[in-house]
Structures are given as C-alpha cells and as structure tokens.
N, C-alpha and C positions, 0 to 999 in steps of 0.2 A: 380271390375264390376262382375256382374254375369247377364249372359244374359239368357234369358227364353221363350220360348213360350207365347202365350194367351194357356190357357186351363180351360177347362169346370170340375168344382170343382176337382181340380188335387189331388193328392196323397199326403201323409204325406211328401214323399221325397221333392216334389216341394217347400212346404211351410217351411223346413228348410233351404231354401235359403233366402226367406222370411226374417226370423226369424234371420239371420245370422249377421245382421248389416250392411253388403256391399251393397254398391249402387246397385238398380237393373236394369236394361233394360229387356221390355217386347216387345219383339220383333213383330212387325205386317206387316212388310214387306217380311218375309218369305213367300214362297208357302205352300199352303195349302196342308196338306199331308193327308190321310184317314186313320184310324182306329188307330189315335194317340189320346193323352189328348187332343188334338184341340177342339173335341166336343164329347168326351167321358170320362166318368169317373166311377169307379166300386167301388159297394158298397156291405157292407156283408147281404146278404138275408138269408132267412129262408131255402132256398136250398143250399146256400152257395155263393160267389162270382156271382155279378150280373152287366152287362156292361148297361149302360144308354148312348145311343147317339143320339145326338142332329140331328135332320135331315137338310140339307144345301140345297137351291135352285141348281140344277143342272147345269143351265145356268152358274152360277156365282163359282159352287164349286164341279163339276163334273170333274175337270181334276187338274193335278199338279201344273198348269202355273198360276194359279189364287191366289194374293196375300192373306194373313189372313185379313187385313184389308178390303175387298172388297167383304167377304164370307158373305151372308145372309142367315139368318134362312128360313127355309120352314116352310109355315104355314098349311102345308098338315097334314092329320089326328088329332090325339089329345094328341101328343105327352108332352105337357106342362102336362097335367093333368096324363097322364099316369107316367111320371117321377114321378110327385109330389106321386103320389098315391104310387110307389114303394119307394119311401123316407118313407113314413109314416108308411106302412108296415114294412119296415125293422127297424125303428128306434123307434115307437111310446112306446115302451116296456124300449128304455135308457134313463138314469138319466137325461139329461138335453135336451132330445126334446122339452119337452114342453115349455120351457125356449123361444128356439129361433124358433120354428116351424112358427111365425107369421112373422116373418121377412124374413123367405126363399119362405113360400107361396106367399106374396105379391112382390117378385121379379118373380117367375113362372107366377104370373097373368099379369104382364106386358108385352106389345107388343112390343120387342126389335126386330130392324130388322136388326141388325150386330150381327153377334158369340161374335166378340170381345168385345161389348159393354154389352151383356149378360153375357160373362164370367167375366169381369171386375166386373162389380154388385155383380155377388157371391161372388169373391175372396175379394174384398174390405167389403165385410159384415161381411165375416170369420173375417177379419183382426181387423175390429172395435169390434166384440164381445169379443176378445182377446185381445183387447188393445194392439196392433201392428201396430207401424206407419214406415213401412219401407220406405225409397227411393227408389220410385219407378218411373220411366221415360219410355215413349212409345215412340220408332222409328216405325215412317211408314211411313217414306221416303225410301231411298236407304238400301238395307239390309247391315248389319253390317259385315264385317270380321273380325274375331277375330284375324287372323295372323296379318292383317295391324292394328288392334288398339294397338297389343303386340308390333309393330315394332315401333310405335307412344310412348312407353315408359311406356303404361297403364297396368296393371295388369289384366288379363281378365280369368273368368272361363265360359266357355260357355256349358252349359245344354240344347241346343235347340234341340240336334239331340239325347241325352242319356236319357233323362227323358221320357220315352215312355212305353207301355203297354208290347210289346214283346222284351224290354230289362231287366234282373234283375237289381233289384234295388241295389244290393251287388256287382254289378258293380262298383259302383261310391264310390271310396275311402273316401269322405267326409260325408258320410251316414250310419248308421246303425239302422235298424226298432227294436226299443225298445218296447217291448210288453205291453199292457196295457190291461183294461176289456173290453170285447167285447160281446153282448147280446147271439151269438150263437155261444159264443168260446165251449164249452162241447159239442157241434156237431159237429163244424168242426174244433176245434183247433184255434189257435192265426190266423189270416191271415193279414199278414204284407201290408203294403204299399197300404191301401186301398184310397179310397178317404178323401181328409180332413175331412169331413162331417162327416166320421165314428168316428175319433178320438173326435171330437168337441162332438156330441152329446153322446157320452159315457163318458167323461172326463171333460167337462166343462171348466172352468178357469184352471184345473190342465194339459188342453194338451198344455200349455208352455212348461211344466216342461219335457212332453215326446219330443217334437221338441228340446229343448234344450240338452236332453241324445240320442236323436238320431243322433244330429250333431257330427261328427268327423272333428276336426280342424287340421291344416295342420303337425301339429309336431305328432299328432298321428296317421294322414294318413299314412306318412313316415314308421312309426313304423310297421303301419298294411301291407304297401306294402312290407315290408322286412322282415315279419312273415313267 
C-alpha cells in the first residue's frame, strides 16, 4: 500500500507511485499544508520553472487545522484563466499538447468547489490519457497512521510528507528522474520532476516508458542506499 496526498497536477515522482501497480490510498483526512503540491504545481515556462498555485478560501484553508477534504477553492480573481494561459504558453509548442489540450481546458472551465475534486479530475484525466488504471482508494474519515497499519501486518510506503516542493526528489530511494525531451531544454537544461503534464505534453504515450525508467524497485533501492 502506498499513501499519497491529494495533489494539483503533481510531479513525475508522484505518478511513478500510481504507475507502480501497488494499491494507492489518497489521504484526504490530513491537514491542509501551504506551499505543498496539494494546491501547487511546477511547470517549465519560457523563463524557467513556474509555480502555479490554486487559491483557497481563507476561512477553510487559512490554517493547518483544516482537513484537505474540506478545503474549498477560492473564486477570487481569474486564476483558472491565468493557470490555463500559463500552461498554453509553456506547452503549445510541445509535441502532444494539441492532442490533449481540449480535455484539460474543459476541466479548468468547470466550477469545482472543493480542491480535492479538482485535483482528482486532473489526475484521473492524465491516467486515462495514458491508459493507466491504478487501484486508488480515498480515505476521508480518520487520518491513517502508517505505523499502526504496519503493526497490523500491512506493508506501507508513506509519501504523504515526503513528496513536496521543498524536499529533493533524490531523497526518495524509489525514484530517479530520467531525462526526457523538454521544449526549453536548450535554454534551461533538463528540469527534473516537474508536473506530470510536462512529461505528458512532451512525450505523450511514451510517458509510460519514462515512468517505468524512473521507478527504482526495492532491490535496486537497497543497492542504491548501500552504494
């Protein structure tokens, strides 16, 4: 079992867990944490990495005491339009953007009230486009304690606190960012572990190959740890 948070167009590292074939639990009973992938993604723009942040209502999302399942999206400003235009500007020259753009734009036009529903719609779209069908279960009741689950005899990998913007992806022994073609690579070099849409728009169906190559299985991970 792999434990993950809800996340907004999360990075390649996150999707390697969905690709792994291991049952996934998406935690929605955790407390909302600012400056995480819960409401932030990072794409490759003309000037380099660009963070896009979904605004949340302050009365429900202004503190870390609010459960993710209850976080409501703020309709202040034109963030939906701004995010979509930033994505278009970043990826309209990529090889597969034209094939997928309408599906993504349709989600940005929908008035989702809760952040977890918006995140899930985007995540499932990416999975559908890549014909990936992971076993994802949602936990929105009591927060799952990983140690308690292990004491019950379950094999648990907990990434709820470790897949986040401020932690280097190479601290995850089961992930290694494999380079792939990026539109602005000649200008910025390869930018690892961006939002999954960076990989999808640049590589299309071959994104599955990159996900597989970026996944380090346990035996390889043990060798990596001892090297």
